C-alpha positions as CSV (number, residue, x, y, z in Angstrom):
1,X,-30.3,161.6,260.7
2,X,-29.5,157.7,260.2
3,X,-30.1,156.3,256.9
4,X,-30.4,152.4,257.3
5,X,-31.8,150.7,254.3
6,X,-31.7,147.1,253.2
7,X,-31.0,146.1,249.5
8,X,-33.8,147.3,247.0
9,X,-33.5,143.8,245.5
10,X,-32.9,144.0,241.6
11,X,-31.5,147.7,241.7
12,X,-29.5,149.0,244.4
13,X,-27.4,147.3,247.1
14,X,-28.0,148.5,250.9
15,X,-24.9,150.6,250.7
16,X,-25.8,152.4,247.3
17,X,-29.5,152.6,248.9
18,X,-28.1,154.5,252.1
19,X,-26.1,156.9,250.0
20,X,-28.9,157.8,247.9
21,X,-31.0,158.5,251.2
22,X,-28.2,160.4,252.6
23,X,-28.0,162.7,249.6
24,X,-31.8,163.6,250.2
25,X,-31.3,164.4,253.5
26,X,-28.6,166.9,252.9
27,X,-30.4,168.0,250.2
28,X,-33.4,168.8,252.8
29,X,-30.5,170.5,254.8
30,X,-29.9,167.9,257.5
31,X,-26.8,166.2,258.4
32,X,-26.7,162.3,257.3
33,X,-24.9,159.2,258.5
34,X,-25.0,156.2,256.3
35,X,-25.6,152.8,258.0
36,X,-26.8,150.0,255.2
37,X,-28.3,146.9,256.8
38,X,-29.3,143.5,255.9
39,X,-31.7,140.6,257.6
40,X,-29.7,137.7,257.4
41,X,-30.5,137.0,253.4
42,X,-28.7,137.8,250.3
43,X,-26.2,140.6,250.9
44,X,-25.5,139.9,254.4
45,X,-21.9,138.6,253.9
46,X,-21.1,141.3,251.7
47,X,-22.3,143.9,254.2
48,X,-20.4,142.5,257.1
49,X,-17.5,142.2,255.1
50,X,-17.3,145.8,254.3
51,X,-18.3,146.7,258.0
52,X,-16.0,144.7,259.8
53,X,-12.7,144.3,257.4
54,X,-13.6,140.4,256.4
55,X,-11.9,138.5,253.6
56,X,-13.8,137.3,250.8
57,X,-13.0,133.5,250.0
58,X,-13.6,131.6,247.0
59,X,-14.8,128.2,246.9
60,X,-15.9,125.4,244.0
61,X,-19.2,123.9,244.9
62,X,-22.5,122.4,243.3
63,X,-25.4,124.3,242.4
64,X,-29.1,123.2,243.4
65,X,-29.2,121.0,240.3
66,X,-25.8,119.5,241.2
67,X,-23.9,121.7,238.3
68,X,-20.5,123.0,239.2
69,X,-20.3,126.3,240.7
70,X,-17.5,128.7,241.8
71,X,-19.1,131.0,244.4
72,X,-17.8,132.9,247.9
73,X,-18.2,133.2,251.5
74,X,-16.7,135.5,254.0
75,X,-14.0,135.0,256.7
76,X,-14.1,137.9,259.5
77,X,-11.3,138.8,261.4
78,X,-12.5,137.2,264.5
79,X,-12.8,133.4,263.0
80,X,-16.4,133.7,262.0
81,X,-17.2,132.5,258.6
82,X,-20.3,134.0,257.0
83,X,-22.0,132.0,254.4
84,X,-25.4,132.8,252.5
85,X,-27.4,129.8,251.4
86,X,-28.4,131.8,248.4
87,X,-24.5,131.9,247.3
88,X,-24.4,127.9,246.7
89,X,-28.2,127.2,246.6
90,X,-29.7,130.2,245.1
91,X,-33.0,130.5,243.3
92,X,-31.2,133.2,241.2
93,X,-29.2,130.5,239.5
94,X,-31.9,128.8,237.7
95,X,-33.7,130.0,234.8
96,X,-37.6,129.6,235.3
97,X,-37.7,126.3,233.0
98,X,-35.0,124.8,235.6
99,X,-37.1,125.4,238.8
100,X,-37.4,122.0,239.9
101,X,-37.7,121.7,243.9
102,X,-38.1,117.8,243.7
103,X,-34.7,117.6,242.0
104,X,-32.7,120.6,243.9
105,X,-30.5,120.0,246.7
106,X,-28.8,122.2,249.4
107,X,-25.7,120.1,249.2
108,X,-23.7,123.0,247.8
109,X,-24.4,125.3,250.9
110,X,-23.1,122.3,253.1
111,X,-19.9,122.4,250.9
112,X,-19.2,126.2,251.6
113,X,-19.7,125.2,255.3
114,X,-17.2,122.8,255.1
115,X,-15.1,124.5,253.1
116,X,-15.0,127.5,255.9
117,X,-14.3,124.6,258.4
118,X,-11.3,123.8,256.1
119,X,-10.0,127.1,255.8
120,X,-10.0,127.3,259.7
121,X,-13.0,129.1,260.5
122,X,-13.9,128.6,264.4
123,X,-17.7,129.9,264.0
124,X,-20.3,129.2,261.5
125,X,-23.0,132.0,260.6
126,X,-25.5,130.5,258.0
127,X,-27.6,133.4,256.3
128,X,-30.5,131.3,255.2
129,X,-33.0,132.5,252.4
130,X,-33.4,132.8,248.6
131,X,-33.0,129.4,248.3
132,X,-34.2,126.9,245.0
133,X,-34.6,124.0,247.6
134,X,-36.9,122.3,249.6
135,X,-35.2,119.5,251.1
136,X,-35.2,120.0,254.7
137,X,-31.7,120.9,254.5
138,X,-30.9,117.3,254.1
139,X,-28.1,118.2,251.3
140,X,-26.5,120.5,253.5
141,X,-26.1,117.9,256.3
142,X,-24.9,115.1,254.0
143,X,-21.9,117.6,252.8
144,X,-21.1,118.1,256.6
145,X,-21.1,114.3,257.3
146,X,-24.2,113.1,258.0
147,X,-25.2,109.6,256.2
148,X,-28.9,109.3,255.2
149,X,-30.3,105.7,255.0
150,X,-33.3,104.5,252.8
151,X,-34.5,100.8,253.2
152,X,-32.1,99.5,250.7
153,X,-29.3,101.1,251.8
154,X,-27.4,105.1,251.7
155,X,-29.2,107.8,249.6
156,X,-26.6,109.0,247.5
157,X,-24.8,112.4,247.9
158,X,-26.6,115.4,246.7
159,X,-29.9,114.0,247.8
160,X,-33.0,115.6,246.7
161,X,-36.8,115.3,247.6
162,X,-37.3,112.5,245.2
163,X,-34.5,110.6,247.2
164,X,-35.6,111.9,250.7
165,X,-39.0,110.2,250.3
166,X,-37.8,106.9,251.0
167,X,-35.6,108.3,254.0
168,X,-35.7,105.9,257.0
169,X,-32.6,106.5,259.0
170,X,-29.7,109.0,259.8
171,X,-26.2,108.5,261.3
172,X,-24.8,111.9,262.3
173,X,-21.1,112.7,262.8
174,X,-19.6,112.7,266.3
175,X,-20.2,116.2,266.6
176,X,-20.9,119.3,264.6
177,X,-19.5,122.6,264.5
178,X,-20.9,125.8,266.3
179,X,-23.4,127.5,264.1
180,X,-26.0,130.0,263.9
181,X,-28.5,130.4,261.5
182,X,-29.7,133.7,260.4
183,X,-33.6,133.9,259.3
184,X,-35.9,136.7,257.8
185,X,-38.9,134.4,258.3
186,X,-40.1,132.8,261.2
187,X,-41.9,129.9,259.6
188,X,-42.1,126.3,260.7
189,X,-40.8,123.3,259.1
190,X,-44.4,121.8,258.5
191,X,-47.9,122.9,257.5
192,X,-49.7,125.8,255.8
193,X,-47.1,128.2,256.7
194,X,-44.1,126.0,256.6
195,X,-41.3,125.3,253.9
196,X,-43.3,123.4,251.2
197,X,-46.6,125.3,251.6
198,X,-45.8,128.4,252.0
199,X,-42.6,128.9,249.7
200,X,-42.4,125.8,247.4
201,X,-44.8,127.6,244.5
202,X,-42.4,130.5,243.9
203,X,-39.5,127.8,243.6
204,X,-41.3,126.3,240.4
205,X,-43.5,123.5,242.3
206,X,-47.1,122.3,241.0
207,X,-49.9,122.0,243.4
208,X,-49.5,118.4,243.4
209,X,-45.6,118.9,243.8
210,X,-46.3,121.0,246.9
211,X,-47.9,118.3,248.5
212,X,-45.2,115.6,247.8
213,X,-42.7,118.4,249.0
214,X,-45.1,118.4,252.5
215,X,-45.2,114.7,253.0
216,X,-41.3,114.5,252.5
217,X,-40.8,117.3,255.1
218,X,-43.0,115.1,257.5
219,X,-41.0,112.1,256.8
220,X,-37.6,114.1,257.3
221,X,-39.1,115.3,260.4
222,X,-40.0,112.0,261.6
223,X,-36.4,110.5,261.0
224,X,-34.4,113.6,262.2
225,X,-36.7,114.7,264.6
226,X,-38.3,112.0,266.3
227,X,-39.0,114.0,269.9
228,X,-40.6,117.0,267.7
229,X,-38.0,119.2,269.4
230,X,-37.2,121.1,266.1
231,X,-40.1,120.8,263.6
232,X,-42.1,123.6,265.1
233,X,-39.1,126.1,266.1
234,X,-39.8,129.6,264.2
235,X,-37.5,129.9,261.2
236,X,-37.3,125.9,260.9
237,X,-38.9,126.1,257.5
238,X,-36.7,129.1,256.1
239,X,-34.5,128.2,253.1
240,X,-36.6,125.1,252.2
241,X,-35.9,123.8,255.8
242,X,-32.5,124.6,256.1
243,X,-33.2,126.1,259.3
244,X,-34.3,122.9,260.4
245,X,-31.1,121.3,260.0
246,X,-29.5,123.9,261.7
247,X,-31.4,122.9,264.6
248,X,-31.0,119.1,264.4
249,X,-27.0,120.1,264.3
250,X,-27.7,121.6,268.0
251,X,-27.3,125.3,266.3
252,X,-29.1,128.2,267.2
253,X,-31.8,130.4,265.0
254,X,-31.9,134.1,265.0
255,X,-34.3,136.8,263.8
256,X,-31.5,137.9,261.0
257,X,-32.5,141.6,261.0
258,X,-31.9,141.9,264.8
259,X,-28.9,139.7,264.6
260,X,-27.2,141.7,261.8
261,X,-28.1,145.2,263.3
262,X,-26.3,143.9,266.7
263,X,-23.2,142.8,264.8
264,X,-23.1,146.3,262.9
265,X,-23.4,148.2,266.3
266,X,-27.0,149.7,265.9
267,X,-26.9,150.8,269.5
268,X,-24.0,152.8,268.9
269,X,-25.2,154.2,265.4
270,X,-28.7,155.6,267.2
271,X,-26.5,158.0,269.7
272,X,-27.2,161.8,268.8
273,X,-29.8,160.7,266.0
274,X,-33.2,162.1,265.7
275,X,-34.7,160.7,262.7
276,X,-34.1,157.3,260.9
277,X,-35.1,156.4,257.4
278,X,-35.2,152.8,256.2
279,X,-36.6,150.8,253.5
280,X,-36.4,147.8,251.2
281,X,-37.7,147.1,247.8
282,X,-41.0,146.0,248.5
283,X,-42.5,146.6,251.9
284,X,-45.7,144.6,252.9
285,X,-47.4,142.4,255.2
286,X,-44.2,140.4,255.5
287,X,-41.7,143.4,256.7
288,X,-42.8,142.8,260.2
289,X,-42.0,139.4,260.4
290,X,-38.3,139.7,260.5
291,X,-37.4,141.9,257.8
292,X,-34.4,144.6,258.3
293,X,-36.7,147.9,258.1
294,X,-38.9,146.5,260.8
295,X,-35.9,145.6,263.0
296,X,-34.3,149.0,262.2
297,X,-37.7,150.8,263.5
298,X,-37.6,148.8,266.5
299,X,-34.1,149.3,267.4
300,X,-35.1,153.2,266.9
301,X,-37.9,152.8,268.9
302,X,-36.3,151.3,271.9
303,X,-34.1,154.5,271.7
304,X,-37.1,156.9,271.5
305,X,-36.5,157.9,267.7
306,X,-39.1,158.0,265.0
307,X,-38.6,156.0,261.6
308,X,-39.8,156.6,258.3
309,X,-39.9,153.5,256.0
310,X,-39.4,154.2,252.0
311,X,-40.3,151.0,249.7
312,X,-39.7,150.6,245.9
313,X,-43.3,149.3,246.5
314,X,-45.7,149.4,249.1
315,X,-48.0,146.2,249.2
316,X,-50.7,144.7,250.8
317,X,-50.0,145.1,254.7
318,X,-47.9,147.9,254.5
319,X,-50.3,150.2,256.2
320,X,-50.1,147.8,259.4
321,X,-46.7,149.4,260.0
322,X,-48.3,152.6,260.4
323,X,-51.3,151.5,262.5
324,X,-49.2,149.5,265.0
325,X,-46.7,152.5,265.2
326,X,-43.7,150.7,263.9
327,X,-43.3,153.4,261.2
328,X,-44.6,157.0,261.6
329,X,-44.4,157.6,257.8
330,X,-44.2,155.4,254.6
331,X,-43.2,156.7,251.0
332,X,-43.5,154.6,247.9
333,X,-40.9,155.1,244.9
334,X,-43.4,153.5,242.5
335,X,-46.1,155.8,243.2
336,X,-43.9,158.9,243.6
337,X,-41.6,158.5,240.6
338,X,-43.4,155.8,238.4
339,X,-42.6,152.2,238.4
340,X,-40.8,152.5,235.4
341,X,-38.4,155.2,236.8
342,X,-38.3,153.6,240.1
343,X,-36.8,150.7,238.8
344,X,-34.4,152.4,236.2
345,X,-33.4,155.4,238.3
346,X,-33.6,154.3,241.8
347,X,-31.2,156.1,243.3
348,X,-32.4,159.6,242.1
349,X,-35.8,158.3,243.3
350,X,-34.6,157.6,246.7
351,X,-32.8,161.1,246.9
352,X,-36.2,162.6,245.8
353,X,-38.3,160.6,248.8
354,X,-35.9,161.2,251.5
355,X,-36.1,165.1,250.7
356,X,-39.8,165.4,250.5
357,X,-40.3,163.0,253.4
358,X,-38.4,165.0,255.6
359,X,-39.8,168.4,254.4
360,X,-43.3,166.9,255.0
361,X,-42.1,165.7,258.6
């Protein structure tokens, strides 16, 4: 049986979760193969490094508020740089009182990409998600040589939405390097389901600021995308609009779950497998929109293999995953073991869940 979970965020990395599931499978008397996965968000670079033998590279950049930050990226043997937006522009760097998306920039993520190029990377893979920013990726573009203008001259480096409200023109460099953006949510840049209205509140924006940010995203789209080629691209709104920036660079956006599974060799891993177990910290309506467990289940279904999903919690919309046949069964660690134990003893809870689900199946 294949044990292919994503991170259980805040408790277990994907490899730890896979090991726990595998032990439960063995407790139930079956053979287990550990196959940790990711969906292009946090943890993807670490996972690809482990799977492909990459090298961790350190870099000095700036965090979302412009403060010095030492972080890292991964160089794979084939020359591909894997950069996570959250490694430089992550929401996790900011205490609750410091979450100010009107003053946050994606410049640090652009610095990481620039550093990767300086170190000889021939291809860039940007894992988009988990950011504190809603700047349309403009800070990222600045760090890669784009000049942004207002009526009174170039905008300052490390620009943020308060600056971008005055954006009037853009001077791109002669060319951009090949770049692929991996996204775990397929939202557009603008509108009710876009970068500002969908995600800015969780980044600290008030209701009034959400509308200011939406207006700023509209201005950015008008200047950087006058022909409306990219603003509606699924995934353009990911990472506060970093997906949009990738598109304006001539890059490609891919569903992170599908792309990472292909890079890890999911089809080979499914050979001689009769059941798959996957999961993540919270399974809900968003799971089916590009998250790793849904990608695992889809790959299993294509191979004619059933899939069981185990979440730290099951929230609204999780039942739809059963109704549409994505999974044959679901389990919740919080329901099975209690929320407190699920948070403090997640590995043993996963082990128990895997054993129980196999005995029931």
